[in-house]
C-alpha positions in Angstrom: 0.5 18.7 8.2 -1.2 22.0 8.2 -4.8 22.5 9.6 -6.2 22.9 6.1 -4.7 19.6 5.0 -6.3 17.9 8.1 -9.6 19.5 7.2 -9.7 18.3 3.7 -8.6 14.8 4.5 -11.1 14.7 7.4 -14.0 15.5 5.1 -12.8 13.0 2.6 -12.6 10.3 5.3 -16.1 11.1 6.5 -17.5 10.8 3.0 -15.7 7.5 2.5 -16.8 6.2 5.9 -13.6 4.7 7.1 -14.1 4.0 10.8 -10.4 3.3 11.5 -9.3 6.6 10.0 -12.0 8.7 11.7 -9.4 9.8 14.3 -6.9 10.5 11.6 -4.4 8.5 13.6 -2.9 6.7 10.6 -2.4 9.7 8.5 -1.2 12.0 11.3 1.4 9.4 12.2 2.2 8.5 8.6 2.6 11.8 6.9 6.0 12.8 8.5 7.3 9.3 7.6 6.2 9.7 4.0 7.9 13.2 3.8 11.1 11.7 5.3 11.1 8.8 2.9 10.4 11.1 -0.1 13.4 13.2 1.0 15.6 10.1 1.2 14.7 8.4 -2.1 13.6 11.5 -4.1 10.4 9.8 -5.3 6.7 10.3 -4.5 5.5 8.3 -1.5 2.0 7.2 -0.6 -0.2 5.6 2.1 -3.3 3.7 1.1 -6.0 1.7 2.8 -8.5 -0.9 1.4 -12.2 -0.3 1.0 -13.7 -3.5 -0.3 -12.3 -4.2 -3.7 -10.6 -0.7 -4.0 -7.5 0.9 -2.5 -7.9 4.5 -1.5 -5.1 7.0 -1.2 -5.2 8.7 2.2 -1.8 10.5 2.2 0.7 11.5 -0.4 4.2 13.1 -0.3 5.2 14.5 -3.7 8.9 14.6 -4.7 10.5 17.8 -6.1 11.6 16.1 -9.4 9.2 16.5 -12.3 6.6 13.8 -12.3 3.0 14.2 -13.5 0.6 11.9 -11.6 -3.2 11.8 -11.6 -3.2 10.0 -8.2 -4.3 12.3 -5.3 -5.7 11.8 -1.8 -9.0 10.1 -2.3 -8.1 8.4 -5.6 -9.4 4.8 -5.9 -7.8 2.0 -7.9 -8.5 -1.7 -8.1 -6.9 -3.7 -5.3 -6.2 -6.9 -7.2 -4.5 -5.0 -10.1 -2.1 -2.7 -8.1 1.1 -3.4 -6.0 -0.3 -1.5 -3.1 -3.6 -3.4 -3.3 -1.6 -6.7 -3.3 -0.1 -5.7 0.1 -3.6 -4.9 1.5 -4.9 -8.3 0.4 -2.1 -10.3 2.2 -4.1 -11.2 5.3 -7.1 -12.6 3.4 -7.6 -16.5 3.2 -8.5 -17.9 -0.1 -12.2 -18.2 1.0 -12.2 -14.5 1.9 -10.8 -13.6 -1.5 -13.3 -15.7 -3.3 -16.1 -14.0 -1.3 -14.6 -10.5 -2.3 -14.1 -11.6 -5.9 -16.9 -14.2 -6.8 -16.4 -13.9 -10.5 -14.6 -16.6 -12.4 -12.3 -14.1 -14.2 -10.9 -11.0 -12.8 -10.9 -7.7 -14.6 -7.6 -7.2 -16.5 -5.7 -3.8 -16.5 -2.3 -5.0 -17.7 -0.4 -8.1 -18.8 0.6 -8.6 -15.1 -2.9 -8.6 -13.7 -3.8 -11.9 -12.1 -6.7 -13.5 -14.1 -8.3 -15.6 -11.4 -8.7 -15.5 -7.6 -6.4 -18.5 -7.2 -3.7 -16.8 -9.1 -4.2 -13.6 -7.0 -4.0 -15.7 -3.8 -0.8 -17.4 -4.8 0.7 -14.0 -5.7 -0.2 -12.2 -2.5 1.0 -15.2 -0.4 4.5 -14.9 -2.0 4.3 -11.2 -1.3 3.5 -11.9 2.4 6.4 -14.2 2.7 8.8 -11.8 1.1 7.6 -8.9 3.3 7.3 -6.3 0.6 6.3 -6.0 -3.1 8.4 -4.6 -5.9 6.9 -4.7 -9.4 7.9 -2.8 -12.5 5.0 -1.8 -14.7 2.4 -3.8 -12.8 -0.6 -1.5 -13.2 0.9 1.0 -15.7 3.8 0.1 -18.0 5.7 3.3 -17.3 5.4 3.1 -13.4 7.2 0.9 -10.9 6.2 0.6 -7.3 7.7 -0.6 -4.1 5.3 -1.3 -1.2 5.3 -2.8 2.3 2.5 -3.5 4.8 1.6 -1.4 7.8 0.1 -3.4 10.7 -1.5 -2.3 13.9 -1.9 -3.8 17.4 -4.1 -6.5 16.0 -1.3 -7.6 13.7 -3.5 -7.2 10.6 -2.5 -5.1 7.6 -4.3 -1.8 7.9 -2.4 0.1 5.3 0.2 -0.1 2.6 3.1 2.4 2.4 4.8 2.7 -1.0 7.0 4.6 -3.3 6.3 5.3 -7.0 9.1 5.4 -9.5 8.3 6.9 -12.9 10.1 4.3 -14.9 9.5 0.9 -16.4 12.8 -0.3 -14.9 14.6 0.7 -11.8 18.4 1.1 -11.7 19.6 -2.1 -9.9 22.2 0.0 -8.0 19.3 2.0 -6.4 16.9 -0.8 -6.0 18.1 -2.5 -2.7 18.5 0.8 -0.7 15.1 2.0 -1.8 13.3 -1.3 -0.9 15.0 -1.2 2.5 13.9 2.3 3.2 10.3 1.6 2.3 10.3 -1.5 4.5 11.8 0.5 7.4 9.3 3.3 7.0 6.4 0.8 7.0 7.8 -0.9 10.0 8.2 2.3 11.9 4.6 3.3 11.2 3.5 -0.1 12.4 5.4 0.4 15.7 3.7 3.8 16.1 0.3 1.9 15.7 1.4 -0.4 18.6 2.1 -3.4 16.3 4.1 -6.1 18.0 5.4 -9.1 16.1 4.0 -12.5 16.9 5.9 -14.2 19.7 8.3 -16.7 18.5 6.8 -20.2 18.1 3.3 -18.9 17.6 1.7 -19.1 14.1 -0.5 -16.3 12.9 -3.9 -17.3 11.7 -5.4 -15.9 8.5 
């Protein structure tokens, strides 16, 4: 990452007020992994964090192939209606989700958007058990996303790392390798952030 990139991101982080990102540790460690993942799968790769009910893009690696995207560093999208947001909501208990979304009906952005907090909770718990999220056309009909959680030393999800595929459907022959590479990249970034899995026999609390 060049010094100008660090400066622009640093100013954006200061405006957004993310304490965790103040040191730029997450983006400094994550950007090389995004670039490598992009080179391996040939699709744009992103790193996002959650700010309340929104996800915020903090790093992006653009693929060489033609793909027009309006998403840039600093872009905000609704957490409950995006694949990357679902990853970032995985650690929240149902009571915490209800506090975050007190309304009876959630705002709908596509046919796939969960309509209630309970539906959202069930969805993210299935995601949590699976260890990644893959959804074709979840937020936008023509875009598919693969995402996996990034955890730090506290074992909490602090970011989501994902790949964006400009297609409503992904070639099944390419799917499994891409999912595996996204998961491996997220796991590597987690290790760099001093994440250590829960010792066997212990149950993580939400």
